[in-house]
Each structure stands twice: as C-alpha cells, then as structure tokens.
C-alpha positions in Angstrom: 0.0 0.0 0.0 1.1 3.5 -0.8 2.2 5.8 2.0 -0.5 7.9 3.5 -0.9 11.5 2.0 -3.8 13.9 1.5 -3.5 16.8 -1.0 -5.9 19.5 -2.2 -5.8 21.1 -5.7 -7.9 23.7 -7.5 -10.0 22.0 -10.2 -11.7 24.9 -11.8 -14.0 27.6 -10.8 -15.5 26.9 -7.4 -14.1 23.4 -7.5 -11.4 21.4 -5.7 -9.8 18.0 -6.0 -8.8 16.2 -2.8 -6.5 13.2 -3.3 -6.1 10.6 -0.5 -3.6 7.8 -0.7 -2.5 5.0 1.6 -4.1 3.7 4.8 -6.5 6.0 6.6 -6.6 4.9 10.2 -7.4 6.9 13.4 -4.3 9.0 13.2 -4.7 9.9 9.5 -8.5 10.5 9.8 -8.0 13.9 11.3 -5.8 15.0 8.4 -8.4 13.8 5.9 -11.2 15.6 7.9 -9.2 18.8 8.0 -8.5 18.7 4.2 -12.2 18.1 3.5 -13.2 20.8 5.9 -10.8 23.3 4.3 -12.2 22.5 0.9 -15.6 23.4 2.4 -14.4 26.6 3.9 -12.6 27.6 0.7 -15.9 28.3 -1.0 -15.9 25.3 -3.4 -19.2 24.2 -4.7 -17.9 21.0 -6.2 -15.3 18.8 -4.6 -14.0 15.6 -6.1 -12.4 13.3 -3.5 -10.2 10.6 -5.1 -10.0 7.6 -2.7 -8.9 5.0 -5.4 -5.5 4.5 -3.8 -6.7 4.8 -0.2 -7.9 2.2 2.3 -10.3 3.9 4.7 -10.1 2.0 8.0 -11.4 4.7 10.3 -15.1 5.8 10.3 -14.0 9.3 11.3 -12.9 9.9 7.7 -16.5 9.1 6.5 -17.8 11.7 9.0 -15.7 14.3 7.3 -17.0 13.3 3.9 -20.7 13.5 5.0 -20.1 16.9 6.7 -18.6 18.3 3.5 -21.6 17.0 1.5 -23.9 18.7 4.0 -22.0 22.1 3.7 -22.0 21.9 -0.1 -25.6 21.0 -0.4 -26.4 24.4 1.2 -24.5 26.0 -1.7 -26.3 23.7 -4.2 -23.1 21.9 -4.7 -21.8 18.3 -4.6 -19.1 15.9 -3.3 -18.1 13.4 -5.9 -16.2 10.3 -4.7 -13.8 8.6 -7.1 -13.3 5.0 -6.1 -13.3 1.8 -8.3 -16.5 -0.3 -8.3 -15.0 -3.0 -5.9 -13.5 -0.4 -3.5 -14.4 -1.3 0.2 -15.6 2.3 0.8 -18.5 1.8 -1.6 -19.8 -1.1 0.4 -19.4 1.0 3.7 -21.3 3.9 2.2 -24.1 1.7 0.9 -24.4 -0.3 4.2 -24.6 2.9 6.2 -27.1 4.5 3.9 -25.2 7.6 3.2 -24.2 6.7 -0.4 -27.1 8.9 -1.6 -25.2 12.0 -0.2 -22.5 11.6 -2.8 -22.0 11.3 -6.6 -19.9 8.1 -7.1 -17.4 7.7 -10.0 -15.1 4.8 -10.9 -12.1 7.0 -11.4 -10.8 10.5 -10.9 -10.7 11.1 -14.6 -14.4 10.1 -15.0 -15.4 12.5 -12.2 -13.4 15.4 -13.6 -14.6 14.8 -17.1 -18.3 14.4 -16.2 -18.2 17.6 -14.0 -16.1 19.4 -16.7 -13.3 20.2 -14.2 -9.5 20.5 -14.5 -7.2 18.0 -13.0 
C-alpha cells in the first residue's frame, strides 16, 4: 500500500480535488477531515475526493465526507467520490445508507470529465 498522503488542488471555478492515498486509520483520519473541511471553507461548490488508492479503515474519515456533503448541499453543490467499483468504501457507504449524499465515479478522470473540471 502507498504511504498516506492527502492533498488539495484547484480543479476549476469553485471546484477542488482532494486526493487521499494510503491507509486512513485513526491517526490519519484527522488530516483527511481537515482537508475536507478546508475545501468546504474555501468556497468550493464541487469537490472531487479521489480515494482510489486509499484504504479507509477509520469511520471518522467518513464523517468528514458526510459533513462536507452537508456544507456543499447548502450551496447547491456536490461531493463526488472517485473509487473503483469494488473499493471497500463503496460497500461501507451503501451499508450505512449515506451513499445517496455523494455522486460516485469509478475514477478521478471520470469524475473530472463528467463535471467538466480541471485536474
């Protein structure tokens, strides 16, 4: 597995890309939550969160995703999650019933192209 990292990038007008790689456990969950919160505070209306190369093992990271979706919904925005179809996060989102809060894509490229964003 790749080393943990979380990065934010501009992806167009009122849009951001957040890329998370590596294992997201309790220690890393705070860093992910802070990056997601910063994207929300930054005025973005559309945020693509690329989790394709991440293993999310701490539910705290999911709370950050849901909170960002709540913030962006007020702005008539959205959170798009990029994760392959068999990614464990998809099963967790479906099992908890929060998958409807997000737009899911199979890859970062698919999300960026569909939303007409840079990246």
